N, C-alpha and C positions, 0 to 999 in steps of 0.2 A: 345210529347211535354215536358213531364217530363224529359226525357233523355237529351233533348236539354238544358233545364234549368240547370240541374246538370253540364253539360259540361261548360256552361257559368260561373257558380260559380267557378269551378276549374281554369278556365283561369284567372279570377280576382285575386284569391288567389296567383297563380304563379307569376302574374305580380306584385302584391304587395310585395312579398318576394324578387323578383329581384330588385325592386326599393329600398327596404330597404337595401339590401346588397350593392347596388351601393353607396348609401349615407353614409353607415358605413365605407366602405373601400376607398372611394374617398378622396384624400388629396391634393387639388389644392394648389399650392404655398407652400407646405410643403417640408421637407427634413428629412433624417434619422439622428438620433443622437446616437452616440456610447458612452456607459459608461462602465467602468471596475470596477469589485469588486476585492479587493486585500486582502490578508491574510498573516500573518507572520508565519513562521515555528516555531512551539512551541511544548511544551510537553503536552501530554494528556493520558488519560486512554482508552485503546482500548480493547473491549471485543466482543466475539462472543458466542452466547448461543442458546440452543435448548429449546423448551417449552414442557411441559407435565402436566398432571393432576394426582393427587394422593389423599391419605387419611392420615389424622393425626392419629397416633397410639402411645400408650405408648411403651417405649423401652422394658419393661418387663411386660407382661400381663399373668396372670395365671387364668385358669378356674378351679374352685373348685367344685368337684362333690362327689358322694357317690357310693360305690361299693355294697351296700346292699339295698334291697327294704324295704319300710316301710313308716310310717307316720312321717312328720316333727312335732316334739313335741314343740320345742322352737327355736326362732330365736333371736340372741342377737345383731345383727348389722342391719344397714339400708343403703340406698344409701348414698355415700360420707362419710361413717364411716371410721375413721382412725383405722387400725388394726396393731397388732404386730405379729411377727412370733410365732406360738404356741398358740395364743389366740383362745379360743373357740368361734366360731361364730354361731353355731347351734347344736341342738341335735335332734336325732330321737327317736321315741318311742322304749324303750328297753325291753318291756315285752316279746315279742316273742323271741328276741335274747338271753335274759337271760334264758328263758326256754330251748332253744336249747343248751345253754352252760351247764345247769344243767344236761340235758340228756346225753350230750357227756361226762361230768365228771363222771356220774354214770357208763356208759359203759366202760370208761377207768379204773375205779377202779375195776370193775368186771373182766375185761380181765387181769388186772395186777395181781390180786389174782390168777386167773387161771394159768397164766404164771409162777408165782413163784412156785405154787404147782406142775405143770408138770415138771418144771426144777429140783426140788428136787427128784421127782419120777424117772426121767430119769437118774440123776446122781447115784442114789442108784441102779437102775437096771443095770447100766453100770458096777458097781463094781461086782455085782452078776454074770453078764454075763461073766466077765473076769475070774471068778472062776468056770465057768461052772455050776452054781447053778440054772440058769433059761434057758428056751429054747430060740431058735432064735426068734420065733414068739412073745414071751413076750417082748423081748428086742426091736424088731422092732416096736411093737405097742406103747411102751412107748416113743420111739424116735419120732414116728409120732405125738403122742399127744403133745409132747413138741414143735415140730416145728409149729403145728397148733396154739397152744396157744401163741407162740412167735409172729406169724404173726398177730393174732387178737389183741394182745397187741399193736404192733407198728401201726396198722391201727387206733385203737381207740385213740392212742396218737396223730396221725396226725389230726383226727377229732376234738379232744379237742383243739388243737392249732388253727384250722380253726374257731371254734366257739368263741374262745377268741378274735381272730382277727376281726371277724365280729362284735362282741360286741364293740370293740374299734372303728370300723368304724362309729358306731352310734353317736360318738362324733366328730363333724366336726370342725377342727381348721384351722387357716390361715397358709399357708406354707411360707409366706413372710411378710415382713413389707411393708405396702402399704395402699391403699384406695379402698373401694368398689365402683366400677363404674357400676355394674349391679347386680340385685337380681332377680332370676327367680322363687322363691318359696314363699309360705306363710305358716304360722303355720296351721297345720291340713291337709296340702296337702299331698297326697300319691305319692311317687316317686317309679318308677320301674326300677331297674338296671338289664336290660336284656343283650342284645348283645352290648349295648353302655351305657357308664356311663353318667347319666343325669347331666347337669351343673346346679348347685345351685347358685353360685356366680361367678362374674368375678372381679379379683383384679388387680390393677395396682400398680407397685412398687413405682414409683416416677414421678409425673406429671410435675415436674420442668424440666425433661429431656424427650423430646418427639422425635419422628421420623416420617418422611414422607415416605410413600411407594408410589413411583411414577411409573406410567405405561409409559415407554418410547417406542416410535415406533421403529420398526426394522431398519428403514432408518436412525435413529439418534443415535442408541446405540453404533455404532462404535467410536464415538467421546467422549463417556463418560468414565471417569476413576475415580478410588477412589482418594479422596483428593481434588477433584475440588470444587470450590465455587458454592453455589446455593442460590437462593433467592425465596421466595414464598409469596403469599397473600392468605387470606381467605375472604370469603364474609362477615363474621361476623365483620371483621375489615378492610374495604376496603382501609383505609388510611395508614395502617401499613404494612411495608415490613419486613418480618422475614428472617434472615440469617441462613444458614446451610452449611454442608459439606457432599459430597458423601461418604458414609461409606461402602456400599456394592452393588455389581452388581450381582443379582441372575441369575444363568445360566438357570433356568427353564423358559420357555416361555409360554405364554397363547395366545390364538387366539379367536377372536370374529368376527361374521359375520355382515357386514353392507350391507343393500340392498337398492335398489332404486325402488320405486313402478312404476315409469314411464316406465322403461325398464324390470322390473321383473328380475333383475340380482342381485347377491350377491357376495361380496368379503370378503375374510378372512383377518383380520387385526391382525398381530402378534406384541405383546408387551412384554417387559421385565421389571421386577420389579427392581427398583433402590431405595435403602434405603438411606435417607438423615437425618442426625442428626440435631436436633434443640433444642436450650435451650429455656425454657419456665418459666423464673423466676416470671413473673407476672400472670401465670396460665391463660393467654388469650386463648391459644390453647387447645381446647377440643377434646377428642377422637372422631373420625369418622368425623371430619370436612373435607370438600373438599378443597384441596389446588391447586392453579394455580402456577406452578413451572417453574423457569428458571434455567437451569444448564449451567454454563459458561465453555464451552469447550476450549476457548482461553481467557486468562485474563492477559493483560499486563498493568502495571501501570507506569506512568511518562515516557513514551517513546516519542522520537522525532517524530512528525507527521505533515502531511499536509492535507488540505481538499481533499477528494477523487475526487471532481469535478475538482480540479486544474489539475489532471492528464489527463483529457479529453479536456482541452482547447488547441486549436491550432490557432495561429494567421494567419488566412487566410481570404480572402474576403468572405463574407461582414463584418467580425468581425474586420477588419482593413481598413484603407484608403490607397490610392495609394501613399501617402507620407510617410507611416510608413516603418521602416527598420526592417527586420527579420534576426536575426543571429541564425541559426539552428545548430543542431548537429546530429550525426548518432545514438545516443542512442534511443532505442524504448521506454524507460521510462524516462520522463523528465518533468520539470516544467519551467515556463517562468517568467522572471522578465521584468519590463517595466521602462525605464528611458527616459523621454521625449517621442519621437515617435519611440524609438528603443526597440524591443522585443528580449530578449536574452534567449536561451534555456540552462538549467542546467540539465545535466544527474544525476539521482539519483538511488539508490538501495532501493527497497521497501520490506516491510515485510507483516505483516497481515493487514487486513482491516475489519472494521465493516460496511462499506458502507458509513459512514459519514467522518471518518478520516482514513488515511492510514499511517502505520508506515514507517519511513524513517531510513534505516540502514546506509546510508552514501551518500556523494556527495554534501551535502549542510549544512550550519551552522544554528544553532538556531537563530531566529530573522530576518532571511532574508525575505524580503517582496516579495511575488509572486502574479501573476495574478490568481485568482481562477475562474473568470467567466466574460464573456462579455455580455452586454445587448444591443440589437438593438431596438430602439424605434422611433416612429414618432412624430414630433412636427410641429406645424403650423408656417409658416414664419411670419405671422402677428398675434399679440395677439388680441384676441377678434374676430377672424375669425371663427365663429361657424357655422358649417353646420347643417342644420335641414332637417329632412325627411319631404316631402310634405304631408305624411300621418299623421303627428302629428299636434295637434291643435296649432295655432299660438298665439302670445301674445294678450291680451285683447285690447290693444291700436290699433293694426292693424285691429282687427275685427271691432272696433268702427269706424275706419277711412274708412274701406270698406263700412260699413253701410251708412256713410254720403255720400259717392260717389254715 
């Protein structure tokens, strides 16, 4: 019983849909009306571009670290501090380093004295040996002592230079003129310079000149060249469009895997880094902002063009009537003009296209009016002849009239 009821409901639904379609597409007493859209051959800017995402970065960015371990004693700058080249920005505790320097100095002084003494002894024995006044063993022993003292002296000299250099590392200065965009340490913090130099500060040279490092897909990289125009937006200023120029195409590629959980498969996506320069006079662009980039691989300005859809128009039934006259040509690329009921083909030579406009290289003059599109619409022969679906409620007057009957 339930199954029979469900089947009845489906039959009613299908019948209602068929009736609605009948009343929608039925047009008794109506006829087709043709209208044509025209456009003039004019000049326009035609561009083709590829899209990518990237990151805003300073043109010159330096990470300042330390090559010695110790405690940060003083910090003289903070975030956004303006610094000059050579300016002291931090100091480490120098007690241990000064002790190491004093020890190295003492060792150096002792080895230097020993070296001078052994040098004099060797020179004196050398003269005596030449006169056969000392034995071979005495001469060789003095020569050995001299060479050992010389080696120890040079070793302590190098150790002293190293201790002096390490002490100089305790004073951390800025290598460039710029601004502090990151600070990774606090006063009193211990830093350990082991296999890798710890980063204390990150400096940017000039934030009025930025760059965008874009990740361009391998399918698009072939059309990208240095010097091409680029534009980009950032989420922080959605209404602003920033302009730039492709400066560098880095040959090193990177790949990342994208997976789909429904099929449990993964694909490797290969991208190349493209560097785009960007002026930032108002300092709106902040380091590490994400940019949505358009790189114009083809960029033509003020070229003769026609609407691309005009190249696809063909005066054939039902887009023309039986009374229209068609004057065609053998060219595979053409546009059409319309004068009265006569359509005339004009062969043209085309260049690049952005999908909306197509460049015209020759064959037609600027200002020529062409047919860009034909529209075929239905209209009722009698005005006010409105068809209504029986499934829609009727006017209130009719309902009242029916009630009276």
